[in-house]
C-alpha positions in Angstrom: 3.3 10.2 14.0 5.5 7.2 13.5 6.4 5.6 10.2 7.8 2.2 10.6 9.9 0.5 7.9 10.0 -3.3 7.7 13.0 -5.0 6.2 12.6 -8.8 6.3 15.2 -11.4 5.9 14.7 -15.0 4.8 16.5 -17.8 6.5 16.0 -20.2 3.6 18.4 -20.6 0.7 17.2 -18.6 -2.3 17.9 -19.2 -6.0 19.4 -16.5 -8.1 16.0 -16.1 -9.8 14.3 -15.5 -6.5 16.8 -12.8 -5.5 15.7 -10.8 -8.6 12.1 -10.6 -7.5 12.1 -7.3 -5.5 9.2 -5.3 -4.3 10.3 -2.2 -6.3 10.0 -4.3 -9.5 6.3 -5.0 -8.9 5.1 -1.9 -6.9 2.7 0.5 -8.4 4.2 4.0 -9.0 1.3 5.8 -10.6 -0.6 6.3 -7.3 -3.8 8.1 -6.5 -2.9 10.1 -3.4 -4.7 12.4 -1.0 -3.9 15.5 0.9 -4.5 16.0 4.7 -6.7 19.0 3.9 -9.0 17.2 1.5 -12.5 16.6 2.5 -13.6 13.0 3.1 -16.4 13.4 0.5 -13.7 13.9 -2.2 -11.9 10.7 -1.0 -15.1 8.7 -1.2 -15.7 10.0 -4.7 -12.1 9.1 -5.7 -12.4 5.6 -4.2 -15.6 4.9 -6.1 -14.5 6.5 -9.4 -11.1 4.8 -9.4 -12.2 1.4 -8.0 -9.6 1.5 -5.2 -9.9 0.7 -1.5 -7.9 3.7 -0.3 -4.6 5.4 -0.7 -1.6 7.2 0.7 -1.9 10.7 2.2 1.0 13.0 1.3 2.0 16.5 2.1 3.1 19.2 -0.4 6.6 17.7 -0.4 5.3 14.2 -1.4 6.2 12.9 2.1 4.0 10.1 3.4 1.9 11.4 6.4 -0.8 8.8 6.5 -3.2 6.3 4.8 -6.9 6.7 4.2 -9.1 3.7 3.5 -12.7 2.7 2.7 -13.0 1.6 6.3 -11.9 5.0 7.6 -14.5 6.7 5.3 -17.2 4.2 6.5 -16.3 4.9 10.1 -16.7 8.7 9.4 -20.0 8.0 7.7 -21.3 6.0 10.6 -20.2 8.6 13.1 -21.6 11.5 11.0 -25.0 9.9 11.2 -24.8 9.2 14.9 -23.7 12.7 15.7 -25.8 14.2 12.9 -22.8 15.9 11.2 -22.6 16.2 7.4 -20.1 14.0 5.6 -18.7 17.0 3.6 -17.4 18.7 6.8 -14.7 16.1 7.8 -11.1 16.3 6.6 -8.7 13.5 5.7 -6.3 14.5 8.4 -8.9 13.7 11.1 -9.6 10.2 9.7 -6.4 9.0 8.2 -4.2 6.4 9.9 -1.0 8.3 10.9 1.1 5.4 12.1 1.9 4.0 8.7 4.0 0.9 8.2 6.2 0.9 5.1 8.4 -1.7 3.5 11.7 -1.5 1.7 11.5 -1.5 -2.1 14.6 -3.9 -2.1 12.8 -6.5 -0.1 12.1 -9.7 -2.0 8.5 -10.5 -2.8 8.5 -13.6 -0.6 9.3 -11.6 2.5 6.7 -9.1 1.4 4.2 -12.0 1.1 5.0 -13.0 4.6 4.6 -9.4 5.8 1.1 -9.4 4.3 0.3 -12.7 5.9 1.4 -11.4 9.4 -0.6 -8.2 9.1 -4.0 -7.1 8.3 -2.8 -4.7 5.6 -3.8 -4.9 2.0 -1.1 -2.6 0.8 2.2 -1.1 2.0 3.7 2.2 0.8 7.3 2.4 -0.3 9.3 5.4 0.8 12.8 6.4 -0.4 14.6 9.4 0.9 11.5 10.5 2.8 9.4 10.6 -0.4 6.6 8.3 -1.4 7.8 6.4 -4.5 5.2 3.5 -4.7 2.9 1.1 -3.1 2.8 -2.7 -3.1 -0.4 -4.6 -2.7 -1.3 -8.2 -2.2 -2.4 -8.4 -5.8 1.0 -7.1 -7.0 2.6 -10.0 -5.0 0.3 -12.5 -6.6 1.2 -11.2 -10.1 4.9 -11.6 -9.3 4.2 -15.2 -8.1 2.4 -16.0 -11.4 5.3 -14.6 -13.4 7.8 -16.7 -11.4 5.7 -19.8 -11.9 5.5 -19.3 -15.7 9.3 -18.6 -15.9 9.9 -21.9 -14.0 7.7 -23.8 -16.3 9.4 -22.3 -19.4 12.9 -23.2 -18.1 11.8 -26.8 -17.4 10.4 -27.3 -20.9 13.6 -25.9 -22.5 15.9 -28.3 -20.8 
């Protein structure tokens, strides 16, 4: 299992305000997580109930060990029909993505936006000291951008 961490660097000049927009300030910390030993059926129920598209998989020490998504569950559903195996029998550890890419909570949101653009990911977990501390999504980046835009508008109208 390989967990990669991406720390980007911008070559452009940034303003003091831009330097303040860090991933950790916009990440979600109240996460719905899954365990490797959970059944896929429970994941599907949680995805539907909580209106999420997946989530991190952690061990008992809250260490990130994988990611499970709607697509992983759909793949299992398709294979279970093909092989005539019940959905309830499969476990998260068999279906989760184990090679999880993370990003640094101190990365600025503009680097994170570029990371999203250069990958097919919808979310990235944030790990500190080996423990899962949060997750940033494309939507979180958009929220940060809206806040920046409104702050710029406010500062222009004051001067």
